[in-house]
gemmi code that builds the backbone of each chain (N, CA, C; Angstrom):
import gemmi

chains = {
    "A": [
        ("MET", (-21.343, 35.786, 29.382), (-20.962, 36.218, 30.726), (-20.271, 37.575, 30.660)),
        ("SER", (-20.541, 38.359, 31.640), (-20.028, 39.722, 31.582), (-18.643, 39.834, 32.216)),
        ("ASN", (-18.229, 38.807, 32.966), (-16.955, 38.935, 33.673), (-15.766, 38.428, 32.862)),
        ("ILE", (-15.975, 38.222, 31.552), (-14.866, 37.795, 30.708), (-14.058, 39.016, 30.322)),
        ("LYS", (-12.812, 39.025, 30.764), (-12.021, 40.229, 30.582), (-10.625, 39.851, 30.114)),
        ("PRO", (-10.236, 40.302, 28.923), (-8.878, 40.007, 28.476), (-7.864, 40.994, 29.044)),
        ("ARG", (-6.674, 40.493, 29.258), (-5.574, 41.343, 29.719), (-4.323, 40.946, 28.948)),
        ("VAL", (-3.499, 41.905, 28.611), (-2.256, 41.575, 27.922), (-1.113, 42.391, 28.501)),
        ("LYS", (0.075, 41.827, 28.355), (1.279, 42.551, 28.750), (2.152, 42.668, 27.507)),
        ("VAL", (2.250, 43.893, 27.010), (2.964, 44.144, 25.755), (3.893, 45.325, 25.983)),
        ("PRO", (5.142, 45.224, 25.577), (6.008, 46.401, 25.721), (5.516, 47.527, 24.820)),
        ("SER", (5.639, 48.773, 25.276), (5.147, 49.887, 24.465), (6.180, 50.310, 23.424)),
        ("THR", (7.434, 49.961, 23.666), (8.468, 50.277, 22.675), (9.347, 49.054, 22.450)),
        ("ALA", (9.939, 48.997, 21.275), (10.851, 47.905, 20.961), (11.861, 48.385, 19.941)),
        ("LYS", (13.019, 47.731, 19.954), (14.020, 48.036, 18.925), (13.718, 47.180, 17.703)),
        ("PRO", (14.044, 47.648, 16.496), (13.765, 46.832, 15.312), (14.462, 45.477, 15.397)),
        ("GLY", (13.706, 44.423, 15.141), (14.281, 43.080, 15.138), (14.504, 42.481, 16.504)),
        ("GLU", (14.235, 43.250, 17.555), (14.437, 42.750, 18.911), (13.310, 41.783, 19.277)),
        ("ALA", (13.650, 40.710, 19.980), (12.620, 39.750, 20.398), (11.855, 40.330, 21.579)),
        ("ILE", (10.552, 40.409, 21.451), (9.738, 40.864, 22.569), (8.758, 39.760, 22.945)),
        ("VAL", (8.448, 39.696, 24.234), (7.554, 38.654, 24.718), (6.179, 39.252, 24.978)),
        ("ILE", (5.158, 38.592, 24.449), (3.785, 39.044, 24.619), (3.098, 38.053, 25.550)),
        ("LYS", (2.498, 38.561, 26.614), (1.777, 37.695, 27.553), (0.307, 38.068, 27.525)),
        ("THR", (-0.542, 37.085, 27.380), (-1.978, 37.368, 27.317), (-2.734, 36.457, 28.278)),
        ("LEU", (-3.821, 36.990, 28.790), (-4.667, 36.226, 29.701), (-6.096, 36.696, 29.495)),
        ("ILE", (-7.030, 35.761, 29.522), (-8.428, 36.173, 29.485), (-9.150, 35.407, 30.576)),
        ("SER", (-9.905, 36.129, 31.386), (-10.636, 35.454, 32.456), (-11.843, 34.770, 31.842)),
        ("HIS", (-11.850, 33.470, 31.901), (-12.898, 32.678, 31.262), (-12.910, 31.307, 31.933)),
        ("PRO", (-14.085, 30.754, 32.235), (-14.104, 29.472, 32.963), (-13.603, 28.288, 32.155)),
        ("MET", (-13.583, 28.348, 30.829), (-13.158, 27.230, 29.988), (-13.858, 25.935, 30.423)),
        ("GLU", (-15.189, 25.988, 30.427), (-15.976, 24.817, 30.841), (-15.716, 23.685, 29.848)),
        ("SER", (-15.163, 22.568, 30.345), (-14.621, 21.552, 29.440), (-15.672, 20.663, 28.795)),
        ("GLY", (-16.884, 20.619, 29.386), (-17.887, 19.690, 28.885), (-17.767, 18.314, 29.518)),
        ("GLN", (-16.723, 18.119, 30.332), (-16.511, 16.831, 30.999), (-17.140, 16.822, 32.389)),
        ("ARG", (-17.370, 18.006, 32.928), (-17.853, 18.068, 34.304), (-19.354, 17.864, 34.363)),
        ("LYS", (-19.812, 17.366, 35.503), (-21.251, 17.200, 35.706), (-21.710, 18.205, 36.749)),
        ("GLY", (-22.909, 18.743, 36.543), (-23.470, 19.690, 37.492), (-24.107, 18.962, 38.666)),
        ("LYS", (-24.755, 19.712, 39.564), (-25.375, 19.123, 40.755), (-26.467, 18.137, 40.379)),
        ("ASP", (-27.130, 18.388, 39.230), (-28.218, 17.503, 38.815), (-27.710, 16.262, 38.084)),
        ("GLY", (-26.397, 16.086, 38.008), (-25.838, 14.912, 37.358), (-25.733, 15.019, 35.853)),
        ("LYS", (-26.256, 16.113, 35.316), (-26.149, 16.295, 33.866), (-24.822, 16.975, 33.533)),
        ("PRO", (-24.239, 16.621, 32.403), (-22.983, 17.281, 32.042), (-23.198, 18.772, 31.797)),
        ("ILE", (-22.249, 19.565, 32.259), (-22.292, 21.002, 31.988), (-21.789, 21.186, 30.563)),
        ("PRO", (-22.566, 21.859, 29.700), (-22.128, 21.968, 28.306), (-20.797, 22.680, 28.157)),
        ("ARG", (-20.052, 22.249, 27.151), (-18.747, 22.831, 26.877), (-18.886, 24.297, 26.483)),
        ("LYS", (-18.055, 25.139, 27.060), (-18.004, 26.544, 26.656), (-16.586, 27.032, 26.906)),
        ("ILE", (-15.827, 27.123, 25.841), (-14.426, 27.516, 25.980), (-14.075, 28.582, 24.935)),
        ("ILE", (-12.934, 29.197, 25.174), (-12.317, 30.020, 24.128), (-11.615, 29.030, 23.207)),
        ("ASN", (-12.021, 28.974, 21.948), (-11.417, 27.958, 21.080), (-10.390, 28.516, 20.104)),
        ("LYS", (-10.270, 29.838, 20.044), (-9.322, 30.415, 19.083), (-8.758, 31.720, 19.614)),
        ("PHE", (-7.470, 31.866, 19.441), (-6.802, 33.109, 19.809), (-5.958, 33.548, 18.620)),
        ("VAL", (-6.123, 34.792, 18.212), (-5.368, 35.285, 17.058), (-4.753, 36.638, 17.414)),
        ("ALA", (-3.494, 36.797, 17.064), (-2.835, 38.089, 17.217), (-2.459, 38.590, 15.834)),
        ("THR", (-2.834, 39.838, 15.536), (-2.460, 40.425, 14.248), (-1.662, 41.695, 14.511)),
        ("TYR", (-0.727, 41.971, 13.591), (0.064, 43.194, 13.698), (-0.125, 43.971, 12.413)),
        ("ASN", (-0.659, 45.156, 12.525), (-1.015, 45.968, 11.349), (-1.842, 45.154, 10.361)),
        ("GLY", (-2.751, 44.354, 10.902), (-3.671, 43.600, 10.051), (-3.156, 42.254, 9.589)),
        ("GLU", (-1.877, 41.964, 9.822), (-1.303, 40.696, 9.377), (-1.231, 39.726, 10.551)),
        ("GLU", (-1.656, 38.484, 10.319), (-1.636, 37.517, 11.416), (-0.200, 37.161, 11.781)),
        ("VAL", (0.141, 37.306, 13.052), (1.507, 37.017, 13.478), (1.587, 35.822, 14.422)),
        ("PHE", (0.486, 35.500, 15.066), (0.462, 34.327, 15.949), (-0.982, 33.917, 16.147)),
        ("SER", (-1.224, 32.610, 16.193), (-2.563, 32.171, 16.549), (-2.471, 30.844, 17.288)),
        ("ALA", (-3.532, 30.518, 17.989), (-3.568, 29.263, 18.729), (-4.984, 28.701, 18.673)),
        ("ASP", (-5.078, 27.397, 18.377), (-6.354, 26.685, 18.470), (-6.385, 26.053, 19.851)),
        ("LEU", (-7.419, 26.328, 20.601), (-7.470, 25.853, 21.980), (-8.551, 24.795, 22.139)),
        ("LEU", (-8.281, 23.820, 23.000), (-9.221, 22.736, 23.272), (-9.517, 22.723, 24.775)),
        ("PRO", (-10.489, 21.896, 25.202), (-10.877, 21.956, 26.621), (-9.750, 21.658, 27.609)),
        ("ALA", (-8.649, 21.084, 27.166), (-7.558, 20.793, 28.098), (-6.745, 22.037, 28.459)),
        ("ILE", (-7.135, 23.190, 27.936), (-6.492, 24.434, 28.366), (-7.137, 24.861, 29.680)),
        ("ALA", (-6.303, 25.253, 30.633), (-6.795, 25.599, 31.961), (-7.709, 26.823, 31.910)),
        ("ALA", (-8.542, 26.951, 32.933), (-9.404, 28.125, 33.054), (-8.534, 29.385, 33.031)),
        ("ASN", (-9.122, 30.485, 32.598), (-8.399, 31.745, 32.422), (-7.184, 31.537, 31.527)),
        ("PRO", (-7.437, 31.164, 30.268), (-6.330, 30.771, 29.398), (-5.246, 31.836, 29.273)),
        ("TYR", (-4.029, 31.371, 29.525), (-2.835, 32.211, 29.465), (-2.038, 31.774, 28.253)),
        ("ILE", (-1.650, 32.720, 27.429), (-0.854, 32.397, 26.247), (0.291, 33.378, 26.163)),
        ("GLU", (1.471, 32.815, 25.937), (2.665, 33.642, 25.832), (3.381, 33.302, 24.529)),
        ("PHE", (3.808, 34.318, 23.808), (4.554, 34.078, 22.577), (5.500, 35.249, 22.352)),
        ("SER", (6.332, 35.137, 21.334), (7.311, 36.195, 21.088), (7.188, 36.727, 19.667)),
        ("LEU", (7.619, 37.962, 19.491), (7.578, 38.597, 18.177), (8.858, 39.380, 17.974)),
        ("LYS", (9.203, 39.576, 16.715), (10.237, 40.578, 16.409), (9.656, 41.495, 15.333)),
        ("LEU", (9.676, 42.779, 15.634), (8.992, 43.753, 14.785), (9.991, 44.691, 14.138)),
        ("ASN", (9.642, 45.154, 12.957), (10.517, 46.075, 12.244), (9.914, 47.458, 12.078)),
        ("GLU", (8.627, 47.591, 12.352), (8.002, 48.912, 12.197), (6.963, 49.101, 13.301)),
        ("SER", (6.668, 50.348, 13.605), (5.660, 50.644, 14.608), (4.295, 50.207, 14.101)),
        ("GLY", (3.415, 49.919, 15.029), (2.093, 49.512, 14.588), (1.206, 49.119, 15.743)),
        ("THR", (0.112, 48.470, 15.396), (-0.878, 48.080, 16.385), (-0.978, 46.565, 16.442)),
        ("LEU", (-0.830, 46.056, 17.636), (-0.970, 44.628, 17.860), (-2.384, 44.395, 18.381)),
        ("LYS", (-3.136, 43.573, 17.654), (-4.523, 43.337, 18.026), (-4.699, 41.877, 18.418)),
        ("PHE", (-5.426, 41.653, 19.494), (-5.685, 40.301, 19.995), (-7.179, 40.025, 19.901)),
        ("VAL", (-7.519, 38.859, 19.410), (-8.930, 38.465, 19.355), (-9.079, 37.061, 19.926)),
        ("TRP", (-9.968, 36.923, 20.891), (-10.318, 35.622, 21.458), (-11.729, 35.263, 20.982)),
        ("THR", (-11.927, 34.033, 20.550), (-13.251, 33.622, 20.079), (-13.808, 32.536, 20.990)),
        ("ASP", (-15.033, 32.766, 21.438), (-15.717, 31.839, 22.334), (-16.476, 30.796, 21.512)),
        ("ASP", (-16.788, 29.647, 22.143), (-17.604, 28.619, 21.492), (-18.936, 29.187, 20.995)),
        ("ASP", (-19.508, 30.142, 21.723), (-20.812, 30.686, 21.321), (-20.686, 31.733, 20.211)),
        ("GLY", (-19.476, 31.933, 19.703), (-19.281, 32.838, 18.574), (-18.922, 34.254, 18.974)),
        ("SER", (-19.087, 34.583, 20.254), (-18.745, 35.943, 20.667), (-17.226, 36.106, 20.696)),
        ("THR", (-16.785, 37.326, 20.468), (-15.345, 37.581, 20.469), (-15.006, 38.685, 21.467)),
        ("PHE", (-13.787, 38.639, 21.931), (-13.265, 39.637, 22.859), (-11.968, 40.135, 22.259)),
        ("ASP", (-11.768, 41.432, 22.246), (-10.523, 41.893, 21.644), (-9.876, 43.031, 22.411)),
        ("LEU", (-8.617, 43.228, 22.121), (-7.795, 44.257, 22.749), (-6.790, 44.740, 21.712)),
        ("GLU", (-6.409, 45.995, 21.822), (-5.393, 46.525, 20.918), (-4.292, 47.200, 21.707)),
        ("ASN", (-3.065, 47.031, 21.245), (-1.929, 47.694, 21.875), (-1.039, 48.291, 20.809)),
        ("LYS", (-0.645, 49.540, 21.036), (0.272, 50.162, 20.083), (1.710, 49.886, 20.521)),
        ("ILE", (2.553, 49.578, 19.562), (3.969, 49.373, 19.849), (4.778, 50.327, 18.976)),
        ("LYS", (5.672, 51.051, 19.636), (6.528, 51.976, 18.897), (7.874, 51.289, 18.667)),
        ("VAL", (8.222, 51.112, 17.411), (9.489, 50.468, 17.087), (10.467, 51.529, 16.587)),
        ("ALA", (11.528, 51.694, 17.318), (12.541, 52.683, 16.919), (13.905, 52.266, 17.426)),
    ],
    "B": [
        ("MET", (33.387, -15.156, 22.614), (33.763, -13.748, 22.634), (34.175, -13.347, 24.034)),
        ("GLU", (35.285, -12.644, 24.094), (35.762, -12.153, 25.386), (34.912, -10.956, 25.832)),
        ("MET", (34.386, -11.012, 27.016), (33.524, -9.920, 27.488), (34.307, -9.059, 28.475)),
        ("THR", (34.650, -7.859, 28.076), (35.360, -6.980, 29.007), (34.334, -6.222, 29.834)),
        ("ARG", (34.839, -5.604, 30.882), (33.978, -4.793, 31.738), (33.330, -3.676, 30.928)),
        ("ARG", (34.130, -3.089, 30.029), (33.640, -1.966, 29.218), (32.479, -2.412, 28.329)),
        ("ASP", (32.642, -3.614, 27.707), (31.574, -4.143, 26.853), (30.283, -4.304, 27.646)),
        ("LEU", (30.453, -4.803, 28.849), (29.290, -5.062, 29.695), (28.513, -3.778, 29.969)),
        ("PHE", (29.258, -2.715, 30.254), (28.614, -1.428, 30.513), (27.868, -0.935, 29.280)),
        ("ALA", (28.511, -1.082, 28.122), (27.905, -0.633, 26.873), (26.612, -1.391, 26.616)),
        ("LEU", (26.661, -2.695, 26.872), (25.493, -3.544, 26.661), (24.348, -3.114, 27.588)),
        ("ALA", (24.696, -2.872, 28.843), (23.679, -2.480, 29.824), (23.027, -1.157, 29.414)),
        ("ALA", (23.852, -0.228, 28.959), (23.337, 1.079, 28.538), (22.407, 0.917, 27.349)),
        ("GLY", (22.804, 0.046, 26.425), (21.991, -0.212, 25.241), (20.641, -0.779, 25.613)),
        ("LEU", (20.645, -1.731, 26.498), (19.394, -2.361, 26.941), (18.493, -1.338, 27.628)),
        ("ALA", (19.106, -0.485, 28.449), (18.335, 0.540, 29.154), (17.675, 1.481, 28.148)),
        ("ALA", (18.415, 1.838, 27.103), (17.885, 2.752, 26.092), (16.695, 2.121, 25.383)),
        ("VAL", (16.812, 0.845, 25.039), (15.711, 0.140, 24.378), (14.491, 0.127, 25.284)),
        ("GLY", (14.736, -0.123, 26.561), (13.643, -0.156, 27.532), (12.911, 1.171, 27.606)),
        ("LEU", (13.663, 2.246, 27.531), (13.060, 3.577, 27.618), (12.202, 3.878, 26.398)),
        ("ILE", (12.685, 3.458, 25.231), (11.969, 3.779, 23.998), (10.634, 3.036, 23.947)),
        ("SER", (10.635, 1.791, 24.405), (9.416, 0.990, 24.299), (8.581, 1.069, 25.578)),
        ("LEU", (8.309, 2.291, 26.019), (7.457, 2.478, 27.193), (6.050, 1.934, 26.920)),
        ("PRO", (5.360, 1.446, 27.942), (4.035, 0.889, 27.706), (3.061, 1.919, 27.141)),
        ("ALA", (2.203, 1.478, 26.271), (1.249, 2.375, 25.622), (0.117, 2.732, 26.571)),
        ("ASP", (-0.339, 3.959, 26.500), (-1.445, 4.418, 27.325), (-2.774, 3.982, 26.711)),
        ("ALA", (-3.831, 4.103, 27.501), (-5.152, 3.699, 27.005), (-5.562, 4.518, 25.779)),
        ("SER", (-5.223, 5.810, 25.811), (-5.635, 6.665, 24.703), (-4.512, 6.832, 23.682)),
        ("GLU", (-3.577, 5.895, 23.681), (-2.442, 5.976, 22.741), (-2.924, 6.018, 21.288)),
        ("GLU", (-4.014, 5.295, 21.042), (-4.587, 5.281, 19.685), (-5.051, 6.679, 19.282)),
        ("ALA", (-5.733, 7.332, 20.229), (-6.249, 8.678, 19.959), (-5.104, 9.651, 19.747)),
        ("VAL", (-4.020, 9.473, 20.519), (-2.847, 10.340, 20.369), (-2.251, 10.137, 18.987)),
        ("LYS", (-2.122, 8.865, 18.598), (-1.530, 8.531, 17.306), (-2.371, 9.144, 16.175)),
        ("ALA", (-3.691, 9.015, 16.320), (-4.584, 9.558, 15.294), (-4.415, 11.076, 15.186)),
        ("ALA", (-4.319, 11.743, 16.345), (-4.187, 13.206, 16.349), (-2.848, 13.621, 15.749)),
        ("VAL", (-1.792, 12.865, 16.081), (-0.457, 13.173, 15.551), (-0.446, 13.003, 14.036)),
        ("GLU", (-1.045, 11.891, 13.574), (-1.021, 11.614, 12.136), (-1.868, 12.612, 11.359)),
        ("LYS", (-2.964, 13.047, 11.980), (-3.816, 14.038, 11.330), (-3.051, 15.356, 11.156)),
        ("PHE", (-2.286, 15.699, 12.185), (-1.535, 16.956, 12.154), (-0.324, 16.849, 11.239)),
        ("ALA", (0.407, 15.728, 11.364), (1.693, 15.610, 10.674), (1.576, 14.927, 9.319)),
        ("GLY", (0.467, 14.246, 9.069), (0.325, 13.504, 7.828), (1.240, 12.308, 7.776)),
        ("GLY", (1.436, 11.660, 8.904), (2.334, 10.510, 8.999), (2.945, 10.500, 10.374)),
        ("MET", (3.855, 9.572, 10.620), (4.502, 9.532, 11.923), (5.743, 10.419, 11.892)),
        ("PRO", (5.814, 11.451, 12.756), (6.990, 12.318, 12.744), (8.207, 11.609, 13.339)),
        ("LYS", (9.382, 12.101, 12.981), (10.581, 11.548, 13.623), (10.681, 12.119, 15.033)),
        ("SER", (11.312, 11.361, 15.923), (11.236, 11.763, 17.317), (12.378, 12.697, 17.688)),
        ("GLY", (12.117, 13.520, 18.686), (13.091, 14.475, 19.196), (12.975, 15.807, 18.491)),
        ("GLY", (13.611, 16.809, 19.044), (13.689, 18.087, 18.357), (12.705, 19.133, 18.830)),
        ("VAL", (11.745, 18.741, 19.665), (10.826, 19.736, 20.205), (11.135, 19.887, 21.698)),
        ("GLU", (11.339, 21.124, 22.087), (11.632, 21.392, 23.490), (10.315, 21.514, 24.244)),
        ("ILE", (10.159, 20.736, 25.299), (8.964, 20.851, 26.136), (9.416, 21.245, 27.534)),
        ("VAL", (8.986, 22.402, 27.983), (9.294, 22.833, 29.340), (8.041, 22.619, 30.169)),
        ("ALA", (8.134, 21.751, 31.163), (6.984, 21.463, 32.020), (7.510, 21.040, 33.371)),
        ("PRO", (6.730, 21.227, 34.413), (7.211, 20.789, 35.725), (7.280, 19.265, 35.769)),
        ("GLU", (8.266, 18.753, 36.499), (8.369, 17.302, 36.641), (7.179, 16.785, 37.450)),
        ("ILE", (6.825, 17.539, 38.485), (5.676, 17.184, 39.307), (4.740, 18.389, 39.360)),
        ("ALA", (3.498, 18.196, 38.932), (2.510, 19.257, 39.004), (1.582, 18.930, 40.159)),
        ("GLU", (1.504, 19.821, 41.139), (0.655, 19.523, 42.285), (-0.805, 19.593, 41.915)),
        ("ASN", (-1.142, 20.554, 41.069), (-2.532, 20.750, 40.700), (-2.678, 20.562, 39.195)),
        ("GLY", (-3.355, 19.482, 38.812), (-3.528, 19.186, 37.394), (-4.453, 20.147, 36.675)),
        ("ASN", (-5.126, 21.015, 37.432), (-6.042, 21.961, 36.803), (-5.318, 23.074, 36.063)),
        ("THR", (-4.099, 23.351, 36.452), (-3.359, 24.386, 35.761), (-1.867, 24.069, 35.824)),
        ("VAL", (-1.370, 23.513, 34.729), (0.025, 23.110, 34.639), (0.704, 23.975, 33.582)),
        ("PRO", (1.685, 24.784, 33.987), (2.345, 25.630, 32.987), (3.236, 24.798, 32.076)),
        ("ILE", (3.082, 24.988, 30.795), (3.958, 24.296, 29.846), (4.445, 25.291, 28.799)),
        ("GLU", (5.552, 24.946, 28.180), (6.121, 25.782, 27.139), (6.675, 24.841, 26.083)),
        ("VAL", (6.388, 25.119, 24.820), (6.927, 24.285, 23.747), (7.677, 25.169, 22.763)),
        ("ALA", (8.742, 24.623, 22.211), (9.538, 25.382, 21.250), (10.238, 24.431, 20.306)),
        ("ALA", (10.360, 24.854, 19.062), (11.130, 24.108, 18.078), (11.615, 25.105, 17.046)),
        ("ALA", (12.932, 25.182, 16.885), (13.494, 26.168, 15.964), (12.976, 25.926, 14.557)),
        ("GLY", (12.452, 26.971, 13.939), (12.006, 26.884, 12.551), (10.632, 26.296, 12.345)),
        ("ALA", (9.908, 26.017, 13.434), (8.588, 25.411, 13.282), (7.563, 26.462, 12.855)),
        ("THR", (6.632, 26.050, 11.998), (5.535, 26.951, 11.638), (4.339, 26.721, 12.548)),
        ("SER", (4.193, 25.501, 13.056), (3.152, 25.252, 14.043), (3.564, 24.106, 14.955)),
        ("ILE", (3.039, 24.134, 16.163), (3.321, 23.086, 17.142), (2.002, 22.608, 17.736)),
        ("LEU", (1.805, 21.302, 17.700), (0.622, 20.674, 18.271), (0.981, 20.144, 19.657)),
        ("VAL", (0.130, 20.402, 20.637), (0.366, 19.901, 21.987), (-0.739, 18.916, 22.341)),
        ("LEU", (-0.337, 17.749, 22.833), (-1.302, 16.725, 23.230), (-1.000, 16.263, 24.642)),
        ("ALA", (-2.036, 15.858, 25.353), (-1.877, 15.255, 26.675), (-2.326, 13.804, 26.539)),
        ("ALA", (-1.365, 12.889, 26.572), (-1.634, 11.491, 26.212), (-2.575, 10.787, 27.182)),
        ("GLY", (-2.699, 11.278, 28.411), (-3.506, 10.564, 29.393), (-4.824, 11.239, 29.728)),
        ("ASN", (-5.175, 12.293, 28.997), (-6.463, 12.954, 29.232), (-7.577, 12.194, 28.507)),
        ("PRO", (-8.838, 12.393, 28.913), (-9.946, 11.744, 28.197), (-9.916, 12.069, 26.702)),
        ("ASN", (-9.615, 13.305, 26.363), (-9.376, 13.707, 24.976), (-7.953, 14.239, 24.910)),
        ("PRO", (-7.127, 13.696, 24.025), (-5.708, 14.085, 24.069), (-5.408, 15.506, 23.592)),
        ("GLY", (-6.284, 16.096, 22.799), (-5.987, 17.415, 22.229), (-5.838, 18.490, 23.288)),
        ("VAL", (-4.871, 19.375, 23.136), (-4.692, 20.493, 24.055), (-4.734, 21.813, 23.286)),
        ("ALA", (-3.783, 21.984, 22.384), (-3.712, 23.243, 21.650), (-2.793, 23.102, 20.453)),
        ("THR", (-2.954, 24.016, 19.511), (-2.012, 24.135, 18.399), (-1.604, 25.596, 18.307)),
        ("PHE", (-0.299, 25.822, 18.287), (0.225, 27.177, 18.116), (0.669, 27.361, 16.679)),
        ("HIS", (0.333, 28.506, 16.105), (0.769, 28.812, 14.747), (1.668, 30.035, 14.789)),
        ("PHE", (2.858, 29.884, 14.205), (3.820, 30.986, 14.219), (3.889, 31.636, 12.844)),
        ("SER", (4.585, 32.753, 12.766), (4.706, 33.466, 11.491), (6.141, 33.938, 11.348)),
        ("LYS", (6.429, 34.606, 10.236), (7.786, 35.114, 10.044), (8.101, 36.256, 11.010)),
        ("MET", (7.075, 36.769, 11.676), (7.321, 37.805, 12.669), (7.507, 37.235, 14.078)),
        ("SER", (7.422, 35.931, 14.203), (7.711, 35.324, 15.496), (9.216, 35.389, 15.728)),
        ("ALA", (9.605, 35.882, 16.912), (11.026, 35.930, 17.224), (11.561, 34.514, 17.356)),
        ("GLU", (10.736, 33.641, 17.907), (11.097, 32.252, 18.117), (9.826, 31.444, 17.953)),
        ("SER", (9.939, 30.219, 17.486), (8.756, 29.355, 17.434), (8.562, 28.756, 18.819)),
        ("ARG", (8.042, 29.570, 19.689), (7.906, 29.189, 21.090), (6.570, 29.699, 21.606)),
        ("GLY", (5.858, 28.865, 22.308), (4.598, 29.290, 22.896), (4.450, 28.693, 24.273)),
        ("ALA", (3.779, 29.420, 25.165), (3.566, 28.919, 26.510), (2.103, 29.085, 26.879)),
        ("THR", (1.607, 28.153, 27.676), (0.241, 28.260, 28.157), (0.116, 27.430, 29.435)),
        ("ARG", (-1.109, 27.327, 29.927), (-1.366, 26.505, 31.122), (-2.411, 25.480, 30.748)),
        ("ILE", (-2.164, 24.240, 31.096), (-3.057, 23.178, 30.632), (-3.618, 22.349, 31.792)),
        ("ARG", (-4.627, 21.541, 31.462), (-5.231, 20.631, 32.430), (-4.711, 19.228, 32.166)),
        ("LEU", (-4.288, 18.550, 33.222), (-3.860, 17.163, 33.103), (-4.673, 16.332, 34.088)),
        ("ALA", (-5.339, 15.292, 33.578), (-6.228, 14.490, 34.412), (-5.464, 13.620, 35.391)),
        ("LYS", (-4.250, 13.216, 35.027), (-3.451, 12.321, 35.871), (-2.008, 12.404, 35.407)),
        ("THR", (-1.141, 11.652, 36.071), (0.250, 11.575, 35.638), (0.300, 11.014, 34.224)),
        ("GLN", (0.981, 11.694, 33.349), (0.966, 11.294, 31.939), (2.064, 11.998, 31.174)),
        ("GLU", (2.092, 11.670, 29.882), (3.072, 12.304, 29.004), (2.436, 13.441, 28.227)),
        ("VAL", (3.152, 14.554, 28.159), (2.755, 15.646, 27.272), (3.525, 15.441, 25.971)),
        ("VAL", (2.807, 15.494, 24.866), (3.393, 15.246, 23.552), (3.354, 16.546, 22.758)),
        ("ALA", (4.460, 16.873, 22.114), (4.484, 18.054, 21.250), (5.002, 17.661, 19.878)),
        ("VAL", (4.273, 18.069, 18.852), (4.661, 17.779, 17.471), (4.870, 19.105, 16.759)),
        ("ALA", (6.029, 19.270, 16.164), (6.334, 20.514, 15.452), (6.334, 20.262, 13.957)),
        ("LYS", (5.711, 21.198, 13.235), (5.719, 21.131, 11.777), (6.617, 22.237, 11.256)),
        ("MET", (7.596, 21.866, 10.453), (8.561, 22.831, 9.932), (8.035, 23.455, 8.635)),
        ("ALA", (8.727, 24.505, 8.209), (8.321, 25.204, 6.983), (8.368, 24.269, 5.775)),
        ("ASP", (9.306, 23.304, 5.765), (9.426, 22.398, 4.617), (8.479, 21.197, 4.724)),
        ("GLY", (7.606, 21.200, 5.742), (6.620, 20.134, 5.871), (7.074, 18.959, 6.714)),
        ("SER", (8.355, 18.906, 7.078), (8.818, 17.807, 7.921), (8.303, 18.005, 9.347)),
        ("THR", (8.216, 16.910, 10.093), (7.665, 16.998, 11.439), (8.549, 16.250, 12.428)),
        ("THR", (8.568, 16.755, 13.653), (9.281, 16.068, 14.722), (8.391, 16.047, 15.957)),
        ("MET", (8.651, 15.092, 16.825), (7.785, 14.901, 17.985), (8.615, 14.603, 19.213)),
        ("SER", (8.245, 15.203, 20.331), (8.889, 14.906, 21.606), (7.825, 14.624, 22.651)),
        ("ARG", (8.244, 13.926, 23.703), (7.339, 13.608, 24.793), (8.012, 13.945, 26.108)),
        ("ARG", (7.208, 14.278, 27.090), (7.754, 14.552, 28.408), (6.728, 14.170, 29.456)),
        ("GLU", (7.195, 13.439, 30.448), (6.261, 12.997, 31.474), (6.072, 14.068, 32.539)),
        ("VAL", (4.823, 14.261, 32.954), (4.513, 15.169, 34.048), (3.752, 14.363, 35.094)),
        ("LYS", (4.253, 14.374, 36.315), (3.562, 13.677, 37.401), (2.528, 14.629, 37.993)),
        ("VAL", (1.317, 14.143, 38.159), (0.238, 14.992, 38.643), (-0.238, 14.466, 39.990)),
        ("THR", (-0.251, 15.340, 41.001), (-0.686, 14.938, 42.336), (-2.206, 14.955, 42.430)),
        ("ILE", (-2.825, 16.075, 42.038), (-4.285, 16.183, 42.030), (-4.716, 16.447, 40.600)),
        ("GLY", (-5.504, 15.554, 40.032), (-5.849, 15.672, 38.617), (-6.803, 16.804, 38.328)),
        ("GLY", (-6.697, 17.347, 37.137), (-7.664, 18.323, 36.646), (-8.760, 17.571, 35.918)),
        ("CYS", (-9.679, 18.242, 35.315), (-10.815, 17.641, 34.593), (-11.766, 16.971, 35.586)),
        ("GLY", (-12.990, 16.772, 35.173), (-13.978, 16.105, 36.012), (-14.231, 16.877, 37.286)),
        ("GLY", (-14.696, 16.222, 38.316), (-14.942, 16.900, 39.584), (-16.427, 16.991, 39.875)),
    ],
}
model = gemmi.Model(1)
for chain_id, residues in chains.items():
    chain = gemmi.Chain(chain_id)
    for i, (resn, *xyz) in enumerate(residues, 1):
        res = gemmi.Residue()
        res.name, res.seqid = resn, gemmi.SeqId(i, " ")
        for name, pos in zip(("N", "CA", "C"), xyz):
            atom = gemmi.Atom()
            atom.name, atom.element = name, gemmi.Element(name[0])
            atom.pos, atom.b_iso = gemmi.Position(*pos), 0.0
            res.add_atom(atom)
        chain.add_residue(res)
    model.add_chain(chain)
structure = gemmi.Structure()
structure.add_model(model)
structure.setup_entities()
């Protein structure tokens, strides 16, 4: 689907060791596989099953997601950083496709 | 034995506590237990995981929840009354400011949300919190 669009809210600057909150959202139907279509057949499951955040290439947070996550999965977590770098987010769909975003954070 | 008023109150409180602990098991309690044991490698001790969730969720299709446990490396979230209890697992790192994660989940009906935290030393703790759901998510 072409309307899958990730969005994140990340501070552009942070103090070393300061707790910062990262908010992420991706527009995705998260089809659970439990619903039935008009023809009475179950709609096949299609969800984002994995979310990974890396900072300068190192994994800092990840989440395994199951169909009980609401549509347009929202994930919030916190980090404390000691050096400037790039925070990268990757969402993985059941069909293997991935969606990603990068944000630079200046730590000073 | 002489029964004072104070003793009576203590006894009543004790009985109430026992009643709370032995809440009736849900239909998918077995599945929850299996998921907990798979994650924790045994039955975790209870308490110690903070679950922030609304007491009453009007729409079960999107219920905001937040789980936290100091020092946890990962937290498993389960919905005990859903057709499949699994919800999500959060994995933290040494760069996490706090072992805390928030998301929005689907709840099919009024039920308990279960969170199991795994600590760095491998020990596990589990908490439960009931969420009342007015309109269930899932299905439709």
